[in-house]
All heavy atoms as a GROMACS GRO file, in nm:
protein
  632
    1MET      N    1   0.084  -0.118   0.000
    1MET     CA    2   0.000  -0.004  -0.004
    1MET      C    3   0.093   0.128  -0.004
    1MET      O    4   0.184   0.132   0.079
    1MET     CB    5  -0.087  -0.002   0.118
    1MET     CG    6  -0.206   0.086   0.121
    1MET     SD    7  -0.320   0.046   0.257
    1MET     CE    8  -0.437   0.158   0.218
    2PRO      N    9   0.061   0.218  -0.086
    2PRO     CA   10   0.155   0.341  -0.095
    2PRO      C   11   0.133   0.425   0.035
    2PRO      O   12   0.026   0.434   0.088
    2PRO     CB   13   0.097   0.415  -0.218
    2PRO     CG   14  -0.040   0.363  -0.247
    2PRO     CD   15  -0.043   0.226  -0.193
    3ARG      N   16   0.241   0.495   0.072
    3ARG     CA   17   0.242   0.578   0.192
    3ARG      C   18   0.188   0.720   0.129
    3ARG      O   19   0.237   0.772   0.037
    3ARG     CB   20   0.381   0.592   0.239
    3ARG     CG   21   0.426   0.464   0.295
    3ARG     CD   22   0.570   0.480   0.345
    3ARG     NE   23   0.616   0.359   0.411
    3ARG     CZ   24   0.739   0.342   0.465
    3ARG    NH1   25   0.820   0.447   0.456
    3ARG    NH2   26   0.768   0.229   0.508
    4ARG      N   27   0.099   0.780   0.212
    4ARG     CA   28   0.047   0.901   0.182
    4ARG      C   29   0.153   1.014   0.208
    4ARG      O   30   0.217   0.993   0.307
    4ARG     CB   31  -0.080   0.940   0.262
    4ARG     CG   32  -0.196   0.851   0.222
    4ARG     CD   33  -0.317   0.885   0.296
    4ARG     NE   34  -0.305   0.859   0.433
    4ARG     CZ   35  -0.385   0.917   0.533
    4ARG    NH1   36  -0.479   0.994   0.500
    4ARG    NH2   37  -0.363   0.892   0.662
    5ILE      N   38   0.156   1.118   0.128
    5ILE     CA   39   0.246   1.226   0.157
    5ILE      C   40   0.161   1.352   0.159
    5ILE      O   41   0.078   1.380   0.073
    5ILE     CB   42   0.349   1.243   0.040
    5ILE    CG1   43   0.438   1.127   0.044
    5ILE    CG2   44   0.426   1.371   0.063
    5ILE    CD1   45   0.548   1.124  -0.061
    6LEU      N   46   0.176   1.440   0.274
    6LEU     CA   47   0.097   1.553   0.287
    6LEU      C   48   0.190   1.676   0.305
    6LEU      O   49   0.308   1.654   0.340
    6LEU     CB   50   0.020   1.548   0.411
    6LEU     CG   51  -0.090   1.435   0.411
    6LEU    CD1   52  -0.159   1.426   0.552
    6LEU    CD2   53  -0.194   1.445   0.308
    7GLN      N   54   0.145   1.786   0.278
    7GLN     CA   55   0.225   1.912   0.299
    7GLN      C   56   0.160   1.998   0.392
    7GLN      O   57   0.032   2.023   0.389
    7GLN     CB   58   0.247   1.985   0.155
    7GLN     CG   59   0.328   2.109   0.169
    7GLN     CD   60   0.360   2.170   0.027
    7GLN    OE1   61   0.339   2.106  -0.072
    7GLN    NE2   62   0.412   2.292   0.026
    8GLY      N   63   0.232   2.072   0.480
    8GLY     CA   64   0.172   2.148   0.583
    8GLY      C   65   0.277   2.238   0.651
    8GLY      O   66   0.398   2.243   0.601
    9THR      N   67   0.237   2.322   0.742
    9THR     CA   68   0.321   2.413   0.810
    9THR      C   69   0.349   2.363   0.954
    9THR      O   70   0.257   2.323   1.028
    9THR     CB   71   0.249   2.548   0.814
    9THR    OG1   72   0.216   2.591   0.686
    9THR    CG2   73   0.343   2.658   0.871
   10VAL      N   74   0.472   2.381   1.004
   10VAL     CA   75   0.514   2.342   1.128
   10VAL      C   76   0.455   2.448   1.227
   10VAL      O   77   0.482   2.571   1.215
   10VAL     CB   78   0.667   2.334   1.144
   10VAL    CG1   79   0.708   2.313   1.297
   10VAL    CG2   80   0.715   2.232   1.057
   11VAL      N   81   0.381   2.406   1.320
   11VAL     CA   82   0.321   2.507   1.420
   11VAL      C   83   0.384   2.492   1.562
   11VAL      O   84   0.372   2.581   1.639
   11VAL     CB   85   0.166   2.479   1.433
   11VAL    CG1   86   0.101   2.529   1.300
   11VAL    CG2   87   0.122   2.346   1.473
   12SER      N   88   0.457   2.375   1.584
   12SER     CA   89   0.527   2.362   1.711
   12SER      C   90   0.648   2.272   1.689
   12SER      O   91   0.638   2.169   1.623
   12SER     CB   92   0.433   2.303   1.818
   12SER     OG   93   0.508   2.273   1.939
   13ASP      N   94   0.760   2.316   1.753
   13ASP     CA   95   0.876   2.233   1.750
   13ASP      C   96   0.945   2.223   1.891
   13ASP      O   97   1.064   2.202   1.898
   13ASP     CB   98   0.986   2.292   1.653
   13ASP     CG   99   1.031   2.430   1.684
   13ASP    OD1  100   0.968   2.496   1.770
   13ASP    OD2  101   1.141   2.478   1.636
   14LYS      N  102   0.868   2.235   1.992
   14LYS     CA  103   0.910   2.237   2.132
   14LYS      C  104   0.956   2.096   2.176
   14LYS      O  105   1.042   2.076   2.263
   14LYS     CB  106   0.801   2.283   2.219
   14LYS     CG  107   0.767   2.430   2.195
   14LYS     CD  108   0.663   2.479   2.287
   14LYS     CE  109   0.641   2.628   2.277
   14LYS     NZ  110   0.566   2.660   2.165
   15GLN      N  111   0.905   1.991   2.127
   15GLN     CA  112   0.941   1.850   2.167
   15GLN      C  113   1.064   1.809   2.095
   15GLN      O  114   1.107   1.851   1.987
   15GLN     CB  115   0.827   1.756   2.133
   15GLN     CG  116   0.694   1.800   2.200
   15GLN     CD  117   0.577   1.720   2.141
   15GLN    OE1  118   0.586   1.589   2.156
   15GLN    NE2  119   0.476   1.775   2.092
   16ASP      N  120   1.136   1.709   2.153
   16ASP     CA  121   1.256   1.658   2.107
   16ASP      C  122   1.214   1.551   1.993
   16ASP      O  123   1.147   1.456   2.011
   16ASP     CB  124   1.336   1.592   2.213
   16ASP     CG  125   1.474   1.540   2.171
   16ASP    OD1  126   1.531   1.614   2.075
   16ASP    OD2  127   1.521   1.433   2.210
   17LYS      N  128   1.273   1.576   1.873
   17LYS     CA  129   1.255   1.486   1.756
   17LYS      C  130   1.105   1.471   1.707
   17LYS      O  131   1.075   1.383   1.640
   17LYS     CB  132   1.312   1.349   1.789
   17LYS     CG  133   1.459   1.347   1.804
   17LYS     CD  134   1.519   1.213   1.806
   17LYS     CE  135   1.668   1.211   1.826
   17LYS     NZ  136   1.729   1.086   1.831
   18THR      N  137   1.029   1.570   1.752
   18THR     CA  138   0.895   1.568   1.707
   18THR      C  139   0.846   1.715   1.667
   18THR      O  140   0.882   1.815   1.734
   18THR     CB  141   0.794   1.519   1.825
   18THR    OG1  142   0.842   1.395   1.863
   18THR    CG2  143   0.652   1.515   1.787
   19VAL      N  144   0.770   1.726   1.558
   19VAL     CA  145   0.712   1.856   1.524
   19VAL      C  146   0.566   1.831   1.502
   19VAL      O  147   0.522   1.727   1.466
   19VAL     CB  148   0.772   1.918   1.396
   19VAL    CG1  149   0.920   1.949   1.414
   19VAL    CG2  150   0.773   1.818   1.280
   20ILE      N  151   0.489   1.936   1.529
   20ILE     CA  152   0.343   1.938   1.502
   20ILE      C  153   0.321   2.011   1.374
   20ILE      O  154   0.362   2.123   1.355
   20ILE     CB  155   0.267   2.000   1.610
   20ILE    CG1  156   0.295   1.937   1.749
   20ILE    CG2  157   0.122   1.995   1.583
   20ILE    CD1  158   0.268   1.787   1.758
   21VAL      N  159   0.258   1.945   1.280
   21VAL     CA  160   0.239   1.996   1.143
   21VAL      C  161   0.088   2.017   1.112
   21VAL      O  162   0.010   1.922   1.132
   21VAL     CB  163   0.292   1.899   1.029
   21VAL    CG1  164   0.269   1.960   0.894
   21VAL    CG2  165   0.447   1.884   1.050
   22SER      N  166   0.049   2.135   1.077
   22SER     CA  167  -0.092   2.172   1.044
   22SER      C  168  -0.109   2.154   0.896
   22SER      O  169  -0.038   2.227   0.814
   22SER     CB  170  -0.126   2.314   1.094
   22SER     OG  171  -0.254   2.340   1.051
   23VAL      N  172  -0.200   2.066   0.854
   23VAL     CA  173  -0.226   2.043   0.716
   23VAL      C  174  -0.366   2.094   0.679
   23VAL      O  175  -0.463   2.057   0.752
   23VAL     CB  176  -0.216   1.889   0.678
   23VAL    CG1  177  -0.256   1.863   0.536
   23VAL    CG2  178  -0.085   1.843   0.704
   24VAL      N  179  -0.376   2.189   0.585
   24VAL     CA  180  -0.500   2.244   0.539
   24VAL      C  181  -0.544   2.183   0.410
   24VAL      O  182  -0.477   2.159   0.324
   24VAL     CB  183  -0.481   2.396   0.520
   24VAL    CG1  184  -0.614   2.460   0.467
   24VAL    CG2  185  -0.438   2.462   0.648
   25ARG      N  186  -0.676   2.138   0.414
   25ARG     CA  187  -0.733   2.087   0.286
   25ARG      C  188  -0.856   2.168   0.248
   25ARG      O  189  -0.926   2.217   0.338
   25ARG     CB  190  -0.773   1.939   0.299
   25ARG     CG  191  -0.887   1.912   0.408
   25ARG     CD  192  -0.912   1.767   0.419
   25ARG     NE  193  -1.029   1.735   0.491
   25ARG     CZ  194  -1.154   1.704   0.442
   25ARG    NH1  195  -1.159   1.704   0.310
   25ARG    NH2  196  -1.259   1.686   0.511
   26ARG      N  197  -0.867   2.189   0.125
   26ARG     CA  198  -0.975   2.270   0.066
   26ARG      C  199  -1.069   2.185  -0.008
   26ARG      O  200  -1.022   2.097  -0.096
   26ARG     CB  201  -0.920   2.380  -0.018
   26ARG     CG  202  -0.837   2.480   0.053
   26ARG     CD  203  -0.765   2.580  -0.034
   26ARG     NE  204  -0.685   2.676   0.034
   26ARG     CZ  205  -0.562   2.647   0.075
   26ARG    NH1  206  -0.508   2.529   0.048
   26ARG    NH2  207  -0.492   2.738   0.138
   27PHE      N  208  -1.200   2.201   0.004
   27PHE     CA  209  -1.294   2.124  -0.071
   27PHE      C  210  -1.425   2.200  -0.090
   27PHE      O  211  -1.449   2.295  -0.016
   27PHE     CB  212  -1.322   1.988   0.000
   27PHE     CG  213  -1.379   1.995   0.128
   27PHE    CD1  214  -1.520   1.991   0.150
   27PHE    CD2  215  -1.305   2.021   0.244
   27PHE    CE1  216  -1.573   2.000   0.270
   27PHE    CE2  217  -1.359   2.035   0.367
   27PHE     CZ  218  -1.494   2.021   0.386
   28LYS      N  219  -1.504   2.163  -0.190
   28LYS     CA  220  -1.636   2.223  -0.217
   28LYS      C  221  -1.743   2.159  -0.121
   28LYS      O  222  -1.749   2.044  -0.125
   28LYS     CB  223  -1.658   2.214  -0.354
   28LYS     CG  224  -1.787   2.294  -0.401
   28LYS     CD  225  -1.817   2.276  -0.547
   28LYS     CE  226  -1.742   2.367  -0.624
   28LYS     NZ  227  -1.789   2.378  -0.771
   29HIS      N  228  -1.824   2.243  -0.056
   29HIS     CA  229  -1.933   2.188   0.019
   29HIS      C  230  -2.030   2.125  -0.076
   29HIS      O  231  -2.069   2.181  -0.183
   29HIS     CB  232  -2.000   2.299   0.095
   29HIS     CG  233  -2.100   2.265   0.189
   29HIS    ND1  234  -2.228   2.218   0.161
   29HIS    CD2  235  -2.088   2.245   0.331
   29HIS    CE1  236  -2.294   2.184   0.266
   29HIS    NE2  237  -2.209   2.190   0.373
   30PRO      N  238  -2.071   2.002  -0.046
   30PRO     CA  239  -2.157   1.935  -0.133
   30PRO      C  240  -2.294   1.995  -0.168
   30PRO      O  241  -2.350   1.990  -0.275
   30PRO     CB  242  -2.187   1.793  -0.067
   30PRO     CG  243  -2.141   1.812   0.064
   30PRO     CD  244  -2.048   1.924   0.072
   31MET      N  245  -2.352   2.070  -0.071
   31MET     CA  246  -2.479   2.128  -0.097
   31MET      C  247  -2.473   2.282  -0.132
   31MET      O  248  -2.535   2.318  -0.223
   31MET     CB  249  -2.568   2.117   0.032
   31MET     CG  250  -2.703   2.171   0.020
   31MET     SD  251  -2.803   2.140   0.163
   31MET     CE  252  -2.952   2.220   0.126
   32TYR      N  253  -2.380   2.356  -0.070
   32TYR     CA  254  -2.381   2.500  -0.094
   32TYR      C  255  -2.272   2.543  -0.194
   32TYR      O  256  -2.268   2.658  -0.226
   32TYR     CB  257  -2.361   2.571   0.046
   32TYR     CG  258  -2.472   2.542   0.149
   32TYR    CD1  259  -2.442   2.470   0.265
   32TYR    CD2  260  -2.595   2.583   0.118
   32TYR    CE1  261  -2.546   2.440   0.352
   32TYR    CE2  262  -2.698   2.549   0.210
   32TYR     CZ  263  -2.674   2.482   0.323
   32TYR     OH  264  -2.776   2.453   0.406
   33ALA      N  265  -2.198   2.454  -0.237
   33ALA     CA  266  -2.092   2.466  -0.345
   33ALA      C  267  -1.993   2.581  -0.299
   33ALA      O  268  -1.936   2.651  -0.382
   33ALA     CB  269  -2.156   2.505  -0.473
   34LYS      N  270  -1.971   2.601  -0.176
   34LYS     CA  271  -1.882   2.696  -0.118
   34LYS      C  272  -1.745   2.632  -0.088
   34LYS      O  273  -1.747   2.515  -0.040
   34LYS     CB  274  -1.932   2.770  -0.003
   34LYS     CG  275  -1.835   2.883   0.066
   34LYS     CD  276  -1.902   2.942   0.178
   34LYS     CE  277  -1.803   3.046   0.239
   34LYS     NZ  278  -1.861   3.120   0.343
   35ILE      N  279  -1.639   2.690  -0.117
   35ILE     CA  280  -1.503   2.630  -0.081
   35ILE      C  281  -1.482   2.648   0.063
   35ILE      O  282  -1.480   2.765   0.124
   35ILE     CB  283  -1.396   2.700  -0.167
   35ILE    CG1  284  -1.415   2.686  -0.316
   35ILE    CG2  285  -1.255   2.644  -0.133
   35ILE    CD1  286  -1.419   2.551  -0.379
   36ILE      N  287  -1.451   2.541   0.130
   36ILE     CA  288  -1.426   2.528   0.272
   36ILE      C  289  -1.288   2.482   0.301
   36ILE      O  290  -1.231   2.400   0.230
   36ILE     CB  291  -1.527   2.436   0.334
   36ILE    CG1  292  -1.666   2.488   0.316
   36ILE    CG2  293  -1.503   2.427   0.486
   36ILE    CD1  294  -1.771   2.381   0.365
   37GLN      N  295  -1.225   2.543   0.403
   37GLN     CA  296  -1.090   2.499   0.455
   37GLN      C  297  -1.102   2.426   0.583
   37GLN      O  298  -1.166   2.480   0.678
   37GLN     CB  299  -0.997   2.621   0.466
   37GLN     CG  300  -0.950   2.678   0.348
   37GLN     CD  301  -0.844   2.789   0.378
   37GLN    OE1  302  -0.809   2.816   0.492
   37GLN    NE2  303  -0.790   2.846   0.264
   38LYS      N  304  -1.042   2.311   0.589
   38LYS     CA  305  -1.036   2.236   0.722
   38LYS      C  306  -0.889   2.210   0.744
   38LYS      O  307  -0.816   2.177   0.658
   38LYS     CB  308  -1.116   2.112   0.715
   38LYS     CG  309  -1.273   2.132   0.732
   38LYS     CD  310  -1.335   2.007   0.776
   38LYS     CE  311  -1.487   2.050   0.786
   38LYS     NZ  312  -1.564   1.961   0.882
   39SER      N  313  -0.849   2.219   0.871
   39SER     CA  314  -0.714   2.188   0.903
   39SER      C  315  -0.706   2.079   1.005
   39SER      O  316  -0.809   2.056   1.080
   39SER     CB  317  -0.642   2.310   0.958
   39SER     OG  318  -0.695   2.353   1.081
   40LYS      N  319  -0.597   2.005   1.009
   40LYS     CA  320  -0.571   1.896   1.098
   40LYS      C  321  -0.427   1.892   1.138
   40LYS      O  322  -0.345   1.924   1.059
   40LYS     CB  323  -0.614   1.762   1.031
   40LYS     CG  324  -0.604   1.648   1.138
   40LYS     CD  325  -0.658   1.517   1.072
   40LYS     CE  326  -0.654   1.406   1.178
   40LYS     NZ  327  -0.704   1.283   1.131
   41LYS      N  328  -0.400   1.868   1.264
   41LYS     CA  329  -0.262   1.866   1.314
   41LYS      C  330  -0.211   1.732   1.320
   41LYS      O  331  -0.279   1.635   1.377
   41LYS     CB  332  -0.249   1.930   1.450
   41LYS     CG  333  -0.283   2.084   1.444
   41LYS     CD  334  -0.262   2.139   1.588
   41LYS     CE  335  -0.308   2.290   1.580
   41LYS     NZ  336  -0.306   2.339   1.723
   42TYR      N  337  -0.084   1.698   1.272
   42TYR     CA  338  -0.028   1.566   1.280
   42TYR      C  339   0.107   1.586   1.356
   42TYR      O  340   0.179   1.689   1.348
   42TYR     CB  341   0.010   1.519   1.136
   42TYR     CG  342  -0.114   1.495   1.049
   42TYR    CD1  343  -0.165   1.599   0.971
   42TYR    CD2  344  -0.181   1.373   1.059
   42TYR    CE1  345  -0.275   1.573   0.892
   42TYR    CE2  346  -0.288   1.352   0.979
   42TYR     CZ  347  -0.338   1.448   0.890
   42TYR     OH  348  -0.443   1.421   0.817
   43ALA      N  349   0.139   1.488   1.440
   43ALA     CA  350   0.269   1.477   1.507
   43ALA      C  351   0.360   1.391   1.420
   43ALA      O  352   0.322   1.283   1.381
   43ALA     CB  353   0.251   1.406   1.643
   44ALA      N  354   0.475   1.458   1.378
   44ALA     CA  355   0.562   1.398   1.284
   44ALA      C  356   0.702   1.380   1.345
   44ALA      O  357   0.748   1.468   1.421
   44ALA     CB  358   0.564   1.478   1.154
   45HIS      N  359   0.766   1.278   1.309
   45HIS     CA  360   0.905   1.248   1.362
   45HIS      C  361   1.011   1.326   1.278
   45HIS      O  362   1.013   1.326   1.155
   45HIS     CB  363   0.931   1.095   1.348
   45HIS     CG  364   1.060   1.052   1.404
   45HIS    ND1  365   1.086   1.066   1.540
   45HIS    CD2  366   1.172   1.000   1.345
   45HIS    CE1  367   1.209   1.023   1.566
   45HIS    NE2  368   1.263   0.984   1.448
   46ASP      N  369   1.089   1.405   1.352
   46ASP     CA  370   1.196   1.487   1.290
   46ASP      C  371   1.323   1.439   1.357
   46ASP      O  372   1.365   1.492   1.458
   46ASP     CB  373   1.169   1.633   1.316
   46ASP     CG  374   1.273   1.725   1.251
   46ASP    OD1  375   1.342   1.677   1.162
   46ASP    OD2  376   1.273   1.843   1.296
   47GLU      N  377   1.393   1.343   1.291
   47GLU     CA  378   1.514   1.280   1.348
   47GLU      C  379   1.623   1.381   1.385
   47GLU      O  380   1.690   1.373   1.486
   47GLU     CB  381   1.564   1.175   1.262
   47GLU     CG  382   1.686   1.092   1.306
   47GLU     CD  383   1.648   1.006   1.443
   47GLU    OE1  384   1.533   0.955   1.445
   47GLU    OE2  385   1.734   0.991   1.528
   48THR      N  386   1.642   1.473   1.301
   48THR     CA  387   1.758   1.562   1.314
   48THR      C  388   1.725   1.702   1.385
   48THR      O  389   1.807   1.784   1.396
   48THR     CB  390   1.818   1.598   1.178
   48THR    OG1  391   1.712   1.645   1.086
   48THR    CG2  392   1.881   1.478   1.118
   49ASN      N  393   1.596   1.723   1.417
   49ASN     CA  394   1.552   1.849   1.482
   49ASN      C  395   1.579   1.969   1.385
   49ASN      O  396   1.613   2.073   1.442
   49ASN     CB  397   1.617   1.862   1.611
   49ASN     CG  398   1.545   1.785   1.717
   49ASN    OD1  399   1.426   1.756   1.715
   49ASN    ND2  400   1.618   1.741   1.819
   50ASN      N  401   1.570   1.957   1.265
   50ASN     CA  402   1.603   2.064   1.170
   50ASN      C  403   1.485   2.155   1.152
   50ASN      O  404   1.497   2.284   1.128
   50ASN     CB  405   1.646   2.010   1.032
   50ASN     CG  406   1.783   1.961   1.033
   50ASN    OD1  407   1.864   1.996   1.111
   50ASN    ND2  408   1.817   1.876   0.931
   51CYS      N  409   1.357   2.118   1.166
   51CYS     CA  410   1.243   2.193   1.132
   51CYS      C  411   1.218   2.304   1.247
   51CYS      O  412   1.229   2.270   1.365
   51CYS     CB  413   1.119   2.104   1.120
   51CYS     SG  414   1.129   1.994   0.982
   52LYS      N  415   1.179   2.420   1.203
   52LYS     CA  416   1.147   2.525   1.294
   52LYS      C  417   1.006   2.572   1.265
   52LYS      O  418   0.948   2.543   1.162
   52LYS     CB  419   1.244   2.649   1.283
   52LYS     CG  420   1.395   2.613   1.293
   52LYS     CD  421   1.407   2.570   1.438
   52LYS     CE  422   1.556   2.523   1.465
   52LYS     NZ  423   1.568   2.422   1.565
   53GLU      N  424   0.948   2.645   1.361
   53GLU     CA  425   0.806   2.696   1.346
   53GLU      C  426   0.799   2.782   1.219
   53GLU      O  427   0.886   2.861   1.191
   53GLU     CB  428   0.765   2.778   1.469
   53GLU     CG  429   0.682   2.696   1.562
   53GLU     CD  430   0.631   2.790   1.683
   53GLU    OE1  431   0.550   2.885   1.651
   53GLU    OE2  432   0.679   2.762   1.789
   54GLY      N  433   0.691   2.753   1.132
   54GLY     CA  434   0.666   2.834   1.018
   54GLY      C  435   0.717   2.769   0.896
   54GLY      O  436   0.690   2.809   0.789
   55ASP      N  437   0.806   2.667   0.909
   55ASP     CA  438   0.850   2.599   0.788
   55ASP      C  439   0.741   2.516   0.724
   55ASP      O  440   0.662   2.464   0.784
   55ASP     CB  441   0.960   2.490   0.832
   55ASP     CG  442   1.098   2.559   0.876
   55ASP    OD1  443   1.096   2.690   0.855
   55ASP    OD2  444   1.181   2.488   0.916
   56VAL      N  445   0.749   2.514   0.588
   56VAL     CA  446   0.662   2.433   0.505
   56VAL      C  447   0.732   2.309   0.472
   56VAL      O  448   0.837   2.304   0.424
   56VAL     CB  449   0.615   2.508   0.380
   56VAL    CG1  450   0.530   2.420   0.292
   56VAL    CG2  451   0.540   2.644   0.410
   57VAL      N  452   0.670   2.200   0.529
   57VAL     CA  453   0.739   2.059   0.517
   57VAL      C  454   0.639   1.965   0.452
   57VAL      O  455   0.517   1.969   0.451
   57VAL     CB  456   0.785   2.015   0.651
   57VAL    CG1  457   0.888   2.101   0.709
   57VAL    CG2  458   0.668   1.993   0.750
   58LYS      N  459   0.698   1.853   0.407
   58LYS     CA  460   0.621   1.735   0.358
   58LYS      C  461   0.638   1.627   0.452
   58LYS      O  462   0.751   1.606   0.505
   58LYS     CB  463   0.670   1.692   0.217
   58LYS     CG  464   0.637   1.793   0.114
   58LYS     CD  465   0.658   1.731  -0.028
   58LYS     CE  466   0.610   1.830  -0.122
   58LYS     NZ  467   0.619   1.778  -0.265
   59ILE      N  468   0.524   1.559   0.494
   59ILE     CA  469   0.531   1.454   0.589
   59ILE      C  470   0.481   1.328   0.514
   59ILE      O  471   0.396   1.337   0.421
   59ILE     CB  472   0.450   1.480   0.713
   59ILE    CG1  473   0.305   1.509   0.687
   59ILE    CG2  474   0.518   1.595   0.798
   59ILE    CD1  475   0.215   1.534   0.803
   60ARG      N  476   0.529   1.208   0.552
   60ARG     CA  477   0.498   1.089   0.492
   60ARG      C  478   0.448   0.982   0.606
   60ARG      O  479   0.505   0.979   0.714
   60ARG     CB  480   0.619   1.022   0.417
   60ARG     CG  481   0.586   0.886   0.357
   60ARG     CD  482   0.708   0.837   0.278
   60ARG     NE  483   0.820   0.819   0.370
   60ARG     CZ  484   0.946   0.789   0.324
   60ARG    NH1  485   0.972   0.795   0.206
   60ARG    NH2  486   1.035   0.766   0.414
   61GLU      N  487   0.352   0.904   0.568
   61GLU     CA  488   0.308   0.802   0.661
   61GLU      C  489   0.418   0.698   0.688
   61GLU      O  490   0.503   0.667   0.595
   61GLU     CB  491   0.193   0.724   0.592
   61GLU     CG  492   0.059   0.728   0.682
   61GLU     CD  493  -0.043   0.652   0.607
   61GLU    OE1  494  -0.045   0.621   0.489
   61GLU    OE2  495  -0.158   0.638   0.671
   62CYS      N  496   0.429   0.653   0.813
   62CYS     CA  497   0.532   0.550   0.847
   62CYS      C  498   0.473   0.462   0.950
   62CYS      O  499   0.353   0.471   0.994
   62CYS     CB  500   0.653   0.618   0.888
   62CYS     SG  501   0.642   0.706   1.050
   63ARG      N  502   0.550   0.362   0.998
   63ARG     CA  503   0.512   0.275   1.100
   63ARG      C  504   0.485   0.359   1.235
   63ARG      O  505   0.550   0.473   1.251
   63ARG     CB  506   0.622   0.172   1.133
   63ARG     CG  507   0.749   0.233   1.178
   63ARG     CD  508   0.860   0.124   1.202
   63ARG     NE  509   0.987   0.183   1.243
   63ARG     CZ  510   1.005   0.229   1.359
   63ARG    NH1  511   0.919   0.237   1.464
   63ARG    NH2  512   1.131   0.289   1.394
   64PRO      N  513   0.409   0.311   1.327
   64PRO     CA  514   0.392   0.383   1.453
   64PRO      C  515   0.522   0.398   1.531
   64PRO      O  516   0.588   0.301   1.566
   64PRO     CB  517   0.284   0.292   1.529
   64PRO     CG  518   0.220   0.209   1.425
   64PRO     CD  519   0.320   0.190   1.318
   65ILE      N  520   0.553   0.518   1.560
   65ILE     CA  521   0.683   0.544   1.639
   65ILE      C  522   0.647   0.562   1.788
   65ILE      O  523   0.720   0.525   1.872
   65ILE     CB  524   0.750   0.674   1.586
   65ILE    CG1  525   0.795   0.641   1.443
   65ILE    CG2  526   0.866   0.705   1.672
   65ILE    CD1  527   0.846   0.750   1.362
   66SER      N  528   0.519   0.615   1.810
   66SER     CA  529   0.468   0.631   1.948
   66SER      C  530   0.319   0.622   1.941
   66SER      O  531   0.262   0.596   1.834
   66SER     CB  532   0.521   0.754   2.023
   66SER     OG  533   0.468   0.866   1.955
   67LYS      N  534   0.246   0.658   2.050
   67LYS     CA  535   0.112   0.651   2.051
   67LYS      C  536   0.045   0.750   1.942
   67LYS      O  537  -0.045   0.708   1.870
   67LYS     CB  538   0.058   0.689   2.185
   67LYS     CG  539  -0.095   0.688   2.197
   67LYS     CD  540  -0.140   0.727   2.333
   67LYS     CE  541  -0.287   0.725   2.347
   67LYS     NZ  542  -0.335   0.768   2.483
   68ARG      N  543   0.103   0.865   1.930
   68ARG     CA  544   0.044   0.959   1.829
   68ARG      C  545   0.120   0.992   1.704
   68ARG      O  546   0.072   1.050   1.611
   68ARG     CB  547   0.034   1.105   1.905
   68ARG     CG  548  -0.074   1.108   2.019
   68ARG     CD  549  -0.077   1.244   2.083
   68ARG     NE  550  -0.112   1.344   1.979
   68ARG     CZ  551  -0.036   1.460   1.959
   68ARG    NH1  552   0.063   1.481   2.028
   68ARG    NH2  553  -0.076   1.547   1.870
   69LYS      N  554   0.251   0.938   1.705
   69LYS     CA  555   0.339   0.970   1.602
   69LYS      C  556   0.340   0.857   1.490
   69LYS      O  557   0.408   0.753   1.516
   69LYS     CB  558   0.478   0.995   1.660
   69LYS     CG  559   0.546   1.102   1.594
   69LYS     CD  560   0.673   1.160   1.655
   69LYS     CE  561   0.750   1.077   1.742
   69LYS     NZ  562   0.887   1.131   1.775
   70THR      N  563   0.276   0.876   1.379
   70THR     CA  564   0.284   0.777   1.268
   70THR      C  565   0.305   0.845   1.140
   70THR      O  566   0.290   0.795   1.030
   70THR     CB  567   0.140   0.710   1.260
   70THR    OG1  568   0.037   0.798   1.232
   70THR    CG2  569   0.105   0.630   1.378
   71TRP      N  570   0.380   0.961   1.147
   71TRP     CA  571   0.422   1.036   1.028
   71TRP      C  572   0.572   1.074   1.047
   71TRP      O  573   0.614   1.088   1.169
   71TRP     CB  574   0.336   1.163   1.009
   71TRP     CG  575   0.199   1.141   0.980
   71TRP    CD1  576   0.098   1.111   1.072
   71TRP    CD2  577   0.131   1.136   0.850
   71TRP    NE1  578  -0.016   1.091   1.008
   71TRP    CE2  579  -0.004   1.097   0.867
   71TRP    CE3  580   0.185   1.144   0.725
   71TRP    CZ2  581  -0.090   1.088   0.764
   71TRP    CZ3  582   0.093   1.134   0.621
   71TRP    CH2  583  -0.042   1.100   0.637
   72GLU      N  584   0.641   1.093   0.942
   72GLU     CA  585   0.784   1.133   0.940
   72GLU      C  586   0.803   1.246   0.848
   72GLU      O  587   0.733   1.251   0.747
   72GLU     CB  588   0.875   1.022   0.911
   72GLU     CG  589   0.865   0.962   0.772
   72GLU     CD  590   0.940   0.835   0.753
   72GLU    OE1  591   1.024   0.805   0.844
   72GLU    OE2  592   0.930   0.784   0.649
   73VAL      N  593   0.889   1.344   0.889
   73VAL     CA  594   0.924   1.458   0.801
   73VAL      C  595   1.014   1.405   0.691
   73VAL      O  596   1.120   1.331   0.720
   73VAL     CB  597   0.983   1.571   0.887
   73VAL    CG1  598   1.030   1.680   0.795
   73VAL    CG2  599   0.892   1.620   0.988
   74LEU      N  600   0.983   1.442   0.566
   74LEU     CA  601   1.078   1.399   0.458
   74LEU      C  602   1.191   1.490   0.451
   74LEU      O  603   1.180   1.619   0.465
   74LEU     CB  604   0.993   1.405   0.327
   74LEU     CG  605   0.892   1.301   0.301
   74LEU    CD1  606   0.823   1.329   0.163
   74LEU    CD2  607   0.950   1.168   0.301
   75THR      N  608   1.306   1.438   0.431
   75THR     CA  609   1.431   1.517   0.412
   75THR      C  610   1.430   1.589   0.281
   75THR      O  611   1.350   1.551   0.187
   75THR     CB  612   1.556   1.433   0.438
   75THR    OG1  613   1.558   1.334   0.336
   75THR    CG2  614   1.565   1.381   0.571
   76GLU      N  615   1.512   1.679   0.262
   76GLU     CA  616   1.522   1.757   0.132
   76GLU      C  617   1.565   1.662   0.017
   76GLU      O  618   1.533   1.682  -0.094
   76GLU     CB  619   1.622   1.874   0.141
   76GLU     CG  620   1.555   1.989   0.209
   76GLU     CD  621   1.536   1.980   0.351
   76GLU    OE1  622   1.620   1.924   0.423
   76GLU    OE2  623   1.432   2.017   0.403
   77GLY      N  624   1.649   1.564   0.051
   77GLY     CA  625   1.695   1.472  -0.053
   77GLY      C  626   1.581   1.376  -0.107
   77GLY      O  627   1.599   1.317  -0.208
   78ALA      N  628   1.479   1.350  -0.027
   78ALA     CA  629   1.375   1.250  -0.059
   78ALA      C  630   1.273   1.300  -0.155
   78ALA      O  631   1.259   1.420  -0.171
   78ALA     CB  632   1.313   1.200   0.064
   0.00000   0.00000   0.00000
């Protein structure tokens, strides 16, 4: 099964080797045909602690690293 890749903004980097990434998705309301934005926060593994608040990063699904952490930050080379 392919791993999903999402793009979002880092909103917190206070934890060690973990960043919180806010991913915004836009979609059209089925009845009112208005464009709506919904956001969701994901805890992502950042092995090297390179990400800072405000950075735009890509995250990829991975094996469970902890209770909430099932995403990893993609490095620039990937």
